[in-house]
N, C-alpha and C positions, 0 to 999 in steps of 0.2 A: 504494500500500500504506500501511498505518498503521504508525507507529513512535513510540517515545518519543525526543524530541530535546532538545538543549540549544543555546541560541544566545548566552546572555549569561553570561560567566564570573563576573561580579560578583554575579549573581542567586542563585548557589548552588542549593540544592534547589528553590527557588521557580521556577527557570528550566526545570525539567523539564516537558514537556507532550506530550500525544498529538497528533500531527499527521499529515497526508498527506505522503508522500515518494515520489519517483520509484522505480520498480522498479529494483533494482541492475543494473549492467552486469557481465557475467562477462568479466574480462580473461583473458589467456593463463594457462593452468594453474589457473584458478579453477573453482569450482562455485557455482551458486546453490542455497542450501538454503532450503526452506520450514521455518521455525522452528516447532517444536512446544513446546519448553520452553527457557528461557534463564536464565542466572545472571549476576550482576553483583557487583562489589566496591564497598561503600559509599563508599570513598575515591576512586573513579576520577574524580570531577569535579575533583579536584586534580591529575590526571595531565596532563602537557603533551600527550600523544598524543590526549587527548579533544578538544583545541582546535586543534591544528595537525598538518599532515602531516609526513613525514620531512624535508622541505625547510624546515620552519618556517613554512609558509604557513597562514593561517587556513583551516579547513575546516568551519566552522559553516554551517548547522545540522548537528550531528553526533549520531550514535546511540550511546549507551553500551551496556555489556554485552559480555562476551567469551566466556562459556560458552554452548554451545548443543547441542541435540539436535533432529534433524529428519530430513527426507527430501530427497534430491537432486532438484532441479527442473530443472536445466539445467547443461550442461557448457560451459566455455569452450574456446577453441581450444587444442589440444594437451594437454588434460587426459586423463590415463590413471589407471587403478587404481580408479576409482569409476564408477558407472553411474546413469542417471536412474531414480528410484524407489527407490534404495537408502537404507536407514536409516543415519544417520551421527551422530557426536557429536565434539566437539572445541572448539577455541578460535580466535577470530579475531585478526587483527593488531591491535596496540595503536593504530596510527595510521590505521585505516580505520573506517568505520561498523560498529557492533557488532550485537548479537544481540537487542536489545529492539525487534524489528521482525518483520513477517510474513515477510520474505525478507531474506537477507543473502548477500553475495558473500564467499567464503572461499577461500584457497589450498587446493588439494586435499590437499597434504602435511600440513596442520594438522588433518585429520579422520581418524577411524578408523571402520571399519564397526561398526554397533551391532547386536548380536544381537536377534532378534525377541522374546525373552523378557525383555528388560531395558526397563523403563518409561522413557519419555522424561524424566519428571520426575527419576528417579534418575540417569539418564545426564547430565543438565544440571548436576547437583551434583558431577560427577566431574572434569572437565578441569583447571581451574585448581587446585582444592584437592588433587586427587590427584597431579598432576604436581609441584606445589609441595612437597607432603609428601615424595614420593619423592626429588626432586632435593635437597631440604634434608638429609634423613637420610643418603642413601647416596652421591649424587654429590659433595656438598660436605662433609657431616659424616663420611662414611666410617664410619658406624655398623656395628659388628660384633656377633656373638653374644657374650653375656656382659657387654656394656658397659651403661652407664646413660645414658639420655637424659632431659633435662628439657624438657618441652613447655609453653610458655606458651599460654594460651587453648586448653586441651586439649579443651574442649567445642565449639569452633567448627568451621567448615568444614574448614580445614587441619589444626587440631590433632586433631580426632577421627579423621581418616584417618591422620595420622602416628602416633597412639597404636596403632592397629590394625596398621599395617605394622611398627612397631618391635617389638610383642609377637610377631608372626609370625616376625620375624628373631631372636628369642631375646634381646632386650634387656630390661632392667629399665626401667620407665617411671615417671617422676615427672611429675605434671601440676599446673598451676596454673589458677585461674579463680575465679569467684564461688562462694560457699558453696552457692548453690542448684544449682550444677552438680556437686556432689560425687558424688551417687549415679549420675548419668549418666556421669561420668568413670570411676568404679569399674567400671561395667558394660562399658566399652570395654576393660577390662583394665589400667587404670592401677593401679600398685602402691601409690603414695603420692600423696595429693592435698593441696594447700595453697591457701588463699585469701590472697594477699598483702595484702589490705586489712585482714585481721583476724589474720593470723599472720605470723611473721617469715620472710621469704623465705630468708634465709641458713641457716635450720634444715634445709633440704632436703639439705644436704651437697653434695659435688662430683659433677659429671656429665662423662661423656666427650664428650657432645654436648648443647648447649643450643640449642633451636629457639625463636626469638622471632618473634611476629607482631604485637607491640604497640608496641615502640619506647619512647622516652622514658626515664623513671627505671628501669623494669623492665629495659630493655636495658642501661643503664649498670651496674646492680647485678649483672646476670647474668654479666658478665665475670669476676668473682671466683669464680664457681661452676664455672668450667671447669677440669677436672682437667688436670694437666701433660700436654701432648701432645694435648689435646682441641681441640674446635672450637666456637665460638659462631657460629651461623648465624641471620641475620635477613633478613626480607623487608620490614621496616618502614622502615628508613633506614640509611645507612652508620653503623656504630658509632663513637662518640666515645671509648669506653673499650674497650681490648682486653685479652684474657687475658694474664696475666704470662708464662705458659709455653705458650701455645697459639695457635691461629689464630682470626681473625675474618673472616667472609664475609658480604657483602651481595649478594643476587642477585635477578634478575627471572626468573620462570619462563619456560621455553622450550617450544615445541611439540615433541611426540615421539609420532609415530603408533604406533611399536612399544610404547612404554610405556603409551599409552592402551589398546591391545589387551590388554596384560598386566593392567592394572587392571580392565578390564571383565570379564575372565575370572575374576578374584578375586571380583568381585561375583556373577557367575553361580554360582560354587562356594560362595558363602556365607562366604568368608574375609574379605570386606570389605563393610561396610555404610555407605555415605555417609549422613551425618545430614542429612536434608532438613528445613529449617525451614519457615517460612510459605510457602504456595503461593498466589499471587495471579494474577488475569488481567492482561493487558497494560494495561488501563485503570487499574489500581491500582498500576502500577510506580512512579510518583513517590512514593506513600505508602510503598512498600516500602523506598525509600532512607533514609527517616527514620521507622522504625517507632515507634509509641507504646508498644509492649510488646516487650521483648527475648525472642527465641526462640533456642534453640540451633540449630547447624547452618547450612546454606546456604539462604538465601532464594531461591526459584525463581519465575520468571514463566511462567505457562502461556499460550502464545500461540495454539496451534491444536490441534484434535483430528485424529486420524489418519483420513484419508479412505478408507484401505484396509481398515478394519475392525479394525485393531490395537487391542486393549483398552486400551493405554496412552494 
């Protein structure tokens, strides 16, 4: 099969290449998925799991990418709950070969059934961004109706979903991003938008929950914006500055089949619209990691067309 692989950690983005890889092995409780669409996180070439397995052993050449939507091709021993030919979406383990490939081995529990009327491209934009947004706002941030949430990078993959979920929960949403994203953010239901490069971040006032996806100076300054009893939640890095009278949480998203099912139901109902960014074929995946032009939303790699006649 063909896959995007990395072999040399020092090579960075230049080390990404399209190569031939062996067809994956389905371990116990695994499924093999024929990938139709895949997503990735630009910073994952810096993640330890891209280069080593859980025991710390080198596992290159490795395949990046962890979001996927596709069709079950094969069941591993003992796998239940899914069937060959079934449409599925979800995310792969951080320390195993990922989704920028024609086929991938995934633990069955990390996948959820994909309804026939949801496009693979849309579904591939949902797992990491959707689960991250939900877990940040509600599991860690404990966001409630009537509260205020500040979302950094509100036009991005995570931020755009978080804004929609927060609005549906009855929260007031403040979003930050580039000035070019203002109209896009307001269309998502953001009440107040601010560009930290041209406007004073501290002018947004206090929030019950602050969701950071950027890190660095923005993360440090955000601690002072957390209302007493509130929470600063970040997926970028462990925070160095903590709220004076609140909590600070750094977390890594976890698989959740039930929540994926809930999120895709919201997509079908029109209550949630993942923002799909640039869509490229597998051969152009290396260029997608370092785009020459910035686009909002989640970049998606289109790997295969549906052989069953599915229009997606």
